[in-house]
C-alpha positions, 0 to 999 in steps of 0.5 A: 733824752731831751735835756737843756743845753747852752749855746752861748759863745765867748763874747756874749759870755764875757759882756755878761759877765762883765754887765754882771746879768744877762742881756737876754734869756735864751742862753740855753734851750732844749735838745735831744741829745744822745743818754749818756754813757757810763764808765764802770764806776757810775751809775745812770740815773733817770732824774725825778726832780732837780732843785734850782741854784743860782750857780745855774742861770750864772753858767747858762748867762756867763760861765758855760762854753756852748752844748754842755748840759745845765743843772747841778742838784737831783734826784731820782731812780738807778736805770743802768749801773757799772760794773764796778759799782754794782756792789753798792747800786741797783737798778730801781734805787732812790739816788740824790746828789749833786754834779758839775752841771754846765760845763759838760756835753755829756754831765748835767742834772736838767736831763731825762736822764744823768750820768754821776761817780757811784761815790759821790751821791746818796741813797735817799731814805724811804721818808724823804721825798724826791723834792726834798731829796733834791735839795741836798745838793749844792748849798748842801755840800758847800757848807759841809765844804766850807766847815769840815773841810776847809775851817776843820769844824767837826764832822755830823757823823763824829763820835765825839758829837753823841756828848756835846757841849752842854755849857754854851760857854764851852763852845766856840762861836761861828759866824755864818752870813745870810742864815737864811739862803739855803746854804746858810741853813744847810751850814747854821745846822752843821755847825750846830751838830759840830757843838759850835754857836752859831749867829747869823745874819738875815732880815728880819722877816726871816728870824723865825725861820733861822731861829728853827733851824738852829741859830743861836741869833740872829743880826739884822744884816742891813743895820748900821750897827750891826757889827757893834751888836753882834760883837757886843753879845758875841765878842769871841768870833774867830770863824765865819761863813759868807754865804753871799760874798758880795757888796758887804758882806765880806766886809761885815765878816771881817769886822766882826772877826778883826778883834779876833783874827781869824778866817772867812771862807768866801763862795765867789770870787773876788771877796776877799778880807781886808783886815789884818790877821782875818784870812779869807778862802774862796771855796769852790765847791765843783773841787768836791767832783775830783776833776780838774776844770775851767771856769769860763773857758776858756779864758778863764780861771783854772782850778785843779783837781783835789783828791781830798775835796773829792774825798770830803764828798764821799765821806758826807754823802755815804753818812748823809741818810743817817743824818736827815733828821739833823741836817734837814732840808731848806723850806721846797717850793714846788716850781712845776712839773717839766722843763719849761718850769725850770727855765721860769724858775731861773728867771725868778733867782735871775730877777732876785725874787726867791728867798727863804725857799728852795726853788724845786721842779719835778721832771716827771 
């Protein structure tokens, strides 16, 4: 099969990491590699569409060891079923999800075929197109990881959600920094499903977008008085999800939480709270796949297998087919068809030229 394969060795990866960007754009190339062999607990998927994430080009530029298949988010069709998965899946079923792309030579989404654990994916409803289904990958599971698995918010499929809090005074409030990102839009929706009032930051041109996805209030993150304005209107915030985790984002979240104390979930290493009483916790959502791994191997930090995280992903994807009317996909922007469109799309992400939409590529 054809796949997008990384080729950078350790020195160039470390240099790119030190500079914060790639010095060249040739860190991955199309190659013919064997179709993955599946275990009894896995399924083989013919990839129909993929969604692009910043983590994809970051893996190409710095994180991935050579000979790894890139790509996380996918939608496709089951073509082979392990014997232990046959009670759930059959050949021809439509399936979507995320895999840990960029680390393994036989597991990644930017390929003609991929393999995945049979319980770490979800069944696409008939009314959902492949391009939309592919967006419920890294961004969606990161939102679930932050809110439900770490901050302890009620799950979207909890029975108690049948009787939501109607009085705004009865709802706790959460801050979602960068609500117009794909992770931000999913976080807004899952927090609303949990019965929370959602305050978010965005550029003014994205206020209509975050409002459409359920935000109760939006503030301009570039406004020097943004913290004062948030606190004047919402003084009791004690939890936040920082969907950028770079620059001043975590500091703004910390200043909003400082009067009450609380917890910030961050998405990148190095983003930490400096305020007493305000805790920050990194979520590395690759732990949801239930395997120990290392970032920037062989010299980077190691992450253990976390069985409870894996259980959270199983729960989320098992319930997702019933939740797509409540948890909608982000706006989809079709980048093109075929492998070449993946590279052009990743270059746009690398250059910061994508806003308010999820880039998706059709594979067939």
